[in-house]
Structure formats: structure tokens, C-alpha cells
C-alpha positions in Angstrom: 165.6 67.8 66.7 162.7 68.0 64.9 160.6 71.1 65.3 157.8 70.1 67.4 160.4 69.1 70.2 162.3 72.4 69.4 158.7 74.3 70.5 158.6 71.9 74.0 162.0 72.4 74.7 161.2 76.6 74.8 157.8 76.2 75.9 159.0 74.0 78.8 162.3 76.7 79.3 159.7 79.4 79.7 157.6 77.4 82.3 160.0 76.6 84.6 161.5 80.2 84.8 157.5 80.9 85.6 156.8 78.4 88.0 159.5 79.9 90.1 157.0 81.5 91.2 154.7 78.7 92.5 158.0 77.2 94.4 158.1 80.8 96.1 154.3 80.2 96.8 155.1 77.0 97.9 158.0 77.9 100.3 156.3 81.1 101.9 153.5 79.2 102.5 155.5 76.1 104.4 158.3 77.8 106.2 156.1 78.7 109.0 155.8 74.7 109.4 159.6 74.5 110.7 159.5 78.2 112.2 156.7 78.5 114.5 158.7 77.1 117.4 161.4 79.0 117.3 158.8 82.0 116.8 156.6 81.2 119.8 159.9 81.3 122.0 161.1 84.3 120.2 158.0 86.5 120.6 156.2 84.8 123.5 153.0 84.3 120.8 149.7 82.9 121.8 148.1 79.8 119.5 145.9 82.8 118.1 149.0 84.5 117.5 150.4 81.4 115.9 147.3 81.3 113.9 147.8 84.8 112.5 151.5 84.3 111.4 150.6 81.4 109.2 147.3 83.3 108.5 148.2 86.5 107.6 149.8 85.5 104.3 146.6 83.3 103.2 144.2 86.3 103.7 146.5 88.5 101.9 146.5 86.0 99.1 143.2 85.5 98.8 143.3 89.8 97.4 146.5 88.9 95.4 144.5 86.8 93.6 141.7 88.7 92.7 144.6 91.4 92.2 146.5 89.6 90.2 144.4 88.1 87.9 142.3 91.3 86.9 145.5 93.5 86.2 147.1 90.3 84.4 144.1 90.9 81.8 144.8 94.8 81.6 148.7 94.8 81.8 149.7 91.5 80.4 150.4 87.9 82.2 154.5 88.9 81.7 154.0 92.2 83.7 152.4 90.9 86.1 154.4 88.0 86.7 157.5 90.5 86.9 155.6 92.5 89.5 155.3 89.1 91.6 159.0 88.4 91.6 159.7 91.5 93.2 156.7 90.7 95.7 158.3 87.5 96.4 161.8 89.6 96.5 160.9 92.2 99.2 158.7 90.3 101.3 160.9 87.7 101.8 163.5 90.4 103.0 160.8 92.1 105.2 159.9 88.9 107.2 163.7 88.3 107.8 164.4 91.8 109.4 160.9 91.9 111.2 161.8 92.7 115.2 158.4 91.9 116.2 155.4 90.1 116.2 153.5 93.1 114.5 156.3 93.5 111.6 156.1 90.1 111.0 152.8 90.0 110.3 153.1 93.0 108.4 155.6 91.7 106.0 154.1 88.2 105.4 150.7 90.2 104.9 152.8 92.0 102.1 154.5 88.7 100.8 151.0 87.1 100.5 150.1 89.5 97.7 152.8 87.6 95.3 151.9 84.2 97.0 148.0 84.6 95.7 148.8 86.9 92.6 151.0 83.5 91.7 148.6 81.0 92.0 146.1 82.7 90.0 148.5 83.8 87.0 150.9 81.2 87.0 148.5 78.3 86.2 146.7 81.1 83.6 149.7 81.4 82.0 150.6 78.0 81.5 147.3 77.2 80.2 147.5 79.7 77.4 150.6 78.4 76.6 150.4 75.0 76.1 148.7 72.9 73.9 145.7 70.9 74.9 147.6 67.2 74.9 150.3 68.9 77.0 148.3 71.4 79.1 147.6 69.2 82.0 151.4 67.9 82.4 152.2 71.6 82.0 149.6 72.9 84.6 150.6 70.2 86.5 154.4 71.3 86.5 152.8 74.4 88.7 151.6 71.5 91.4 155.2 70.2 91.4 156.9 73.5 91.8 155.0 74.6 94.3 155.1 71.1 96.6 158.6 71.3 95.7 159.3 75.0 97.6 157.4 73.4 100.4 160.0 70.5 100.6 162.5 72.9 100.1 161.2 74.8 103.1 161.0 71.4 104.9 164.7 70.7 104.2 166.2 73.8 104.9 163.8 74.2 108.1 165.3 70.8 109.2 168.6 71.8 108.7 168.6 74.9 110.2 166.9 73.8 113.2 168.9 71.1 113.9 172.2 72.8 113.5 170.8 76.4 115.7 168.5 74.4 118.0 169.2 76.7 120.8 168.9 80.0 118.8 165.4 81.5 119.0 165.9 83.8 116.0 166.9 81.1 113.5 163.2 81.4 112.0 164.5 84.8 110.1 167.3 82.4 108.2 164.5 80.0 107.0 162.0 83.1 106.0 164.7 85.1 104.6 166.0 82.2 102.3 162.9 83.0 99.8 165.0 85.9 98.4 167.1 83.5 96.6 165.0 82.2 94.5 163.3 85.4 94.1 166.3 87.2 92.6 166.9 84.0 90.0 162.9 84.4 88.8 163.4 88.3 88.0 166.6 87.2 85.9 164.7 84.5 84.0 162.0 86.8 83.2 163.7 88.4 80.5 163.5 85.2 78.8 159.9 84.7 79.0 157.4 85.7 76.3 154.2 87.6 76.7 150.8 85.0 76.0 149.7 85.4 72.6 146.2 84.3 73.6 145.9 87.6 75.9 147.9 89.6 73.1 145.3 88.5 70.2 142.7 89.1 73.0 143.7 92.5 73.6 143.8 93.0 69.9 146.8 92.7 69.2 147.3 90.3 66.5 150.7 91.2 64.6 152.5 90.3 68.2 150.7 87.3 68.9 151.2 85.9 65.2 155.1 86.9 65.6 155.8 85.0 69.0 153.6 82.0 67.6 156.2 82.0 64.4 159.1 82.3 66.9 157.9 79.1 68.9 156.2 76.8 66.1 156.6 75.5 62.6 154.7 73.4 60.3 151.4 71.9 61.4 151.6 73.3 65.1 152.0 76.6 63.8 149.3 76.5 61.6 147.0 75.0 64.8 148.0 77.7 67.0 147.3 80.7 64.7 144.0 79.2 63.9 143.4 79.5 67.7 144.4 83.0 67.4 141.8 84.1 64.7 139.3 82.0 66.6 140.1 84.5 69.7 139.8 87.2 67.1 136.4 86.3 66.1 135.2 85.7 69.4 136.4 89.3 70.3 134.2 90.6 67.5 131.1 88.6 68.4 131.6 89.9 72.2 131.4 93.4 70.9 128.2 92.7 70.2 127.0 92.0 73.6 125.7 94.3 75.8 128.7 96.0 77.7 129.1 94.9 81.5 126.5 91.8 81.3 127.9 88.7 82.3 125.6 85.7 80.8 124.2 83.0 83.3 126.4 80.4 81.8 129.6 82.1 82.8 128.2 83.0 86.1 127.7 79.1 86.9 131.2 78.3 85.7 132.4 81.0 87.9 130.3 79.1 90.9 132.1 75.7 89.6 135.7 76.9 90.0 134.9 78.9 93.4 133.6 75.4 94.6 136.8 73.9 93.4 138.8 75.7 95.5 136.7 75.5 98.7 137.0 71.5 98.3 140.5 71.7 98.0 141.1 73.5 101.2 138.5 71.8 103.2 140.0 68.2 102.4 142.5 70.2 105.3 146.1 70.0 103.0 147.2 73.1 104.7 146.5 72.1 107.8 149.3 69.8 107.5 151.5 72.0 105.9 151.4 74.8 108.2 151.2 72.7 111.6 152.7 69.4 110.8 155.3 69.6 113.0 152.7 70.1 116.1 150.9 67.1 114.9 153.0 65.0 114.9 153.9 66.3 118.6 150.7 65.4 119.1 151.3 61.6 117.7 154.3 61.3 120.2 157.1 62.5 118.1 159.9 65.3 119.5 160.4 68.4 117.9 163.8 67.2 116.0 162.2 63.9 114.7 159.2 66.2 113.9 161.1 68.5 112.2 163.1 65.4 110.0 159.9 63.9 109.0 158.8 66.5 107.4 161.6 66.3 104.9 159.8 63.0 104.3 156.4 64.6 103.9 158.4 67.0 101.1 159.8 64.3 99.4 156.7 62.6 99.1 155.3 65.8 97.8 157.2 66.1 95.5 156.7 62.4 93.8 153.2 62.4 94.0 153.0 65.4 92.5 155.5 64.5 89.7 152.9 61.4 89.1 149.7 63.1 89.1 151.6 65.4 86.3 152.5 62.8 84.3 148.9 60.4 84.6 146.6 63.6 84.3 146.4 63.6 80.9 145.9 60.0 80.7 143.4 59.0 83.1 141.7 62.5 82.8 140.9 65.3 85.6 137.6 64.1 87.0 138.4 60.9 87.9 141.9 61.2 89.0 140.1 63.9 91.3 137.7 61.4 92.6 140.4 58.9 93.3 142.5 61.6 95.3 139.5 62.7 97.4 138.2 59.0 98.1 141.7 58.2 99.5 141.7 61.3 101.5 138.5 60.9 103.0 139.7 56.8 104.0 142.9 57.8 105.4 141.8 60.9 107.5 139.7 58.5 109.3 141.9 56.0 109.9 144.2 58.2 111.3 141.6 59.0 113.6 140.6 55.8 114.5 143.9 54.7 114.9 145.0 57.3 117.4 141.1 56.7 119.3 141.4 53.0 119.4 145.1 52.0 119.7 146.3 55.1 122.0 148.3 52.5 124.2 150.5 50.9 121.6 154.1 51.6 121.0 153.4 51.6 116.9 150.4 54.0 117.1 152.5 57.0 116.1 154.1 55.3 113.4 151.0 54.2 112.1 149.2 57.4 112.0 152.3 58.9 110.3 151.9 56.4 107.4 148.2 57.2 107.2 149.0 60.9 107.1 151.5 60.3 104.2 149.2 58.4 102.4 146.8 61.6 102.6 149.4 63.7 101.2 150.3 61.5 98.8 146.5 61.3 97.4 145.8 65.0 97.4 149.4 66.3 95.7 149.0 63.5 93.1 145.2 64.6 92.5 142.9 66.7 94.4 145.9 69.4 94.4 146.9 69.5 90.8 143.9 68.6 89.6 141.7 71.9 90.8 144.8 74.0 89.8 144.0 72.7 86.4 140.4 72.8 86.1 140.7 76.6 87.5 142.8 77.2 84.7 141.2 75.8 81.8 137.1 75.7 82.3 136.3 80.0 82.9 135.7 81.9 79.2 138.2 83.6 77.3 136.5 87.1 77.9 136.9 86.6 81.8 139.5 84.3 82.3 141.8 86.5 84.3 139.3 87.7 86.2 137.2 84.9 87.1 140.8 82.9 87.7 141.3 85.9 90.2 137.9 85.5 91.9 137.8 81.2 92.4 141.6 81.6 93.8 140.4 84.6 96.2 137.5 81.9 97.5 140.3 79.4 97.7 142.8 81.7 99.8 139.7 82.5 102.2 139.1 78.8 102.9 143.1 78.3 103.4 142.9 81.3 105.4 140.2 79.9 107.7 142.1 76.4 108.0 145.1 78.0 108.6 143.9 80.4 111.4 141.5 78.4 113.2 143.3 75.0 113.0 145.1 75.4 116.2 141.8 76.8 118.2 140.1 73.5 116.8 142.8 71.4 118.2 142.7 73.4 121.7 138.7 73.1 121.5 137.2 69.7 119.5 140.9 67.8 119.6 142.6 66.7 116.5 140.5 63.3 115.7 137.2 65.3 115.3 139.1 68.0 113.2 140.6 65.0 111.3 137.0 63.6 110.8 135.7 66.6 109.5 138.0 67.2 106.9 137.0 63.6 105.4 133.3 64.8 105.7 134.2 67.7 103.0 136.1 65.1 100.7 132.9 62.9 100.6 131.1 66.2 99.7 133.8 67.1 97.2 133.3 63.9 95.2 129.7 64.3 95.1 130.4 67.6 93.5 132.9 66.8 91.3 130.6 64.2 90.0 127.5 66.4 89.4 128.9 69.3 88.2 132.7 69.4 86.4 132.9 67.9 83.0 135.8 66.3 81.8 138.7 68.9 80.2 141.0 66.3 79.1 141.8 66.8 75.4 140.0 69.7 74.5 140.9 73.2 73.6 140.2 75.9 75.9 137.6 77.1 73.1 136.0 73.8 72.8 135.5 73.5 76.7 134.0 77.1 76.6 131.8 76.1 74.0 130.8 73.0 76.1 129.6 75.5 78.8 127.7 77.8 76.3 125.5 75.4 75.1 
């Protein structure tokens, strides 16, 4: 095996360990999809309380993103990831042991700190350890693992839900299962190395060089060492800047990153991820059938994410994002029109289901991964952790509002009007991407920073 393949194999091994956190992110956000029906019967909760079971995690995740991004700049990516694994473990145990609504919401809020931190730190870490040619694929792995976690939750929910349909406390098993991957992540973190780019930014060049030499050889090693020298030189240049003053161009990049997060959420994907079972009930499917269809949903998510991971470095971020948003908008409009114009037809629920699956494929293969890739790429090295945290904070706040108010929107304006609103957001997203977002395919992180800082 040549040195290039050896280095890629090592980096992929580390990436797979780290992205167990992304799998847990996906599992814990989607597990409520199948658990809510049992929770409602067990605790007797209202629609608004159901929204809080889902949204306590997303609200906390917003603050977890800022916490994770900021602390990873101070103590390092590796220590932060280990802390995240511990929170995932304790949070899952807390959810499974909850005896009432308040305890469950508290446990979900605690768990959200890990979800938010993981969503900010994992893509950033993957971006920093990857070459420009592999970066899209590597950060795309994060999206594959997120939807892999969602699929795992759908599968476990379907198995447990159908096995224990008459046991209202089966939701505890559904949520508690997340402790198992968290244990594997904790064990695996012993094999993970610190980000050399973070070490170089901290002035720890000797340790950064040692890690690079342990991973690469030949031309790859020379290239990576040269990148470290650029970061070191940039650190020296930054020391001459006014301390605490963030330049205007950097603020503009931050606003672009925040906008990408809002677009990703307001297209409505997590309404389907959190409330898919209830949406399918509205369109005429039984609870048992809806739980089973969610497994197919999970398969589609995984396949779409793998396709996106493979083509993003070839097609480019901007083009793939636009394709995804346009398909999402069309599919959402058609779902609503189908429901309104063909309401009496026996095939209507199945047609609506197919259109929802097309929407999910477009999102998970394009809009979802491209957002995480761009957020991991566009921010300047000096502010990368903090800016990533802020952008993902905004993303999670948008997610929180979707999760909290979607049940209320269904009750007030109806499912069709809600889907039309998501379609409008997708069109607005296309406009924003075309005007403000540059193509980053094939560029080093340093080249992307130089592009914005012209």
C-alpha cells in the first residue's frame, strides 16, 4: 500500500470514530419521531408539551454549538469531542430513567448540549484534518452519519414500537439505546489525534509537525507542513492587529454562514424528521404503517447522503445546493397540491409519500451536507471555532422554532399551508446562495480565507 493510501486510511479511521458523535446527533434528534405517540399516552401531554420534548434538545443544542465551538478553540478539538461523548452517554441514561415530563425535558436539554457541540466541532475537525481534494467527502461523511443515526432511530423505533405496541413506556428503550454508541465513541477517542491546524494556531508547532509526520510522507507531508507554516505566519501577522477587533469582511462571512443555517432549517426537513409519523397519519396511514415507512425514510436519507458525499467534490458546493433547494421547493408544492386536489383518491396518500421521499432525497443529498461543508470551510482560522459555534447556534435556534411550532402550525393553518411556506423559504435560499456564496470546491482553507479578505 502506498503512503497516500495509508494516510487516507488513517484519517478515515479517525473520521469514523469522531462521526459516531454525528450518528448520536441524528439518533437523538429523530428518536422522538416514533417515541412521541407512546409518550403522549404515558404522560398525557398536550401538543405544546410534545413540541417541548422535541425542542428542549434543539434549544439546548443552540447554546451547545456556541459552547462547543468556543471551548474547542481553547482546550482543543480532541478534548472537546471527548467531553461531548460523556454528555451523550449521561444524557441518554437520563432520558431513559425519566419518570415525568419535567425530568424528560431536563434530560433532553442536557443531551442537547452534546448535540449542538457535535454539530459545530465535528465538521470543523474533519475540515481541518482533510486535504482540499478530500474535504467535501470527509465533511460529507458527517451528514451520512447524521442520517445514519436517524435511520437507526427509525429502525429501532419500528422494531420496539411494533413489538411493544401496548407498552406505553417503550419510549424509554428507544431513547436509552443511544447510550451504546456513546460508549463506543468514548473508547474510540483514545485513537484520535489533535487537529494539527489547531495546534499550529496555538503556537504548538512541534506537536503539530509530529502529528503530520505520523500521518503523511513524501509530497503530502511537505504540502501539509507548508500549510502549517502559513498558519504560523498568519498568527504572527494577526498579533499586529488591534486585539478584540473583528474586521468587517470577517463579519460578512459570519452572516453568510448564519444565513446558510437558517435556510437549511426553514426548508422544513426537521418537521418531517421529528413529526414524520404524525404527518403520515394526517395523510391517511396507520401508526404501525407510519413507523414502518419511517424506516424506508431512513434508508433514503442514508443513500442520498452517500450520493451527496461522492459528488460534492465533483459538482461543487454551490451548484449542488441550488439543485437540492429547487427540487425541495417543487416537491413541497406538489405534496400540498396533491393533498388538496386529489383528496378523495385512494392513491393520494401513496403519491404524497413518494413526493415526500423525493423531497427528503434532495435535502439529504444536497442541502443538508452542503450547509455543513460550507460552515466548516468559509470561516477564517482566527475565528473558526467561535464563528462555527455562532453559525450553528443560529441554525439550532431556527431548528428549535420549527420543532416547537410545527404542531401548532398544523392545528392552525394546516399541513398544506405549512409546506407551501417551506417551499417559499427554499426559493429565498436559492437567491441568497446565488448572490452571496462563493464556490469553495478544490480550494484550501487558507485560499478561501484570502478570497473573502480581498
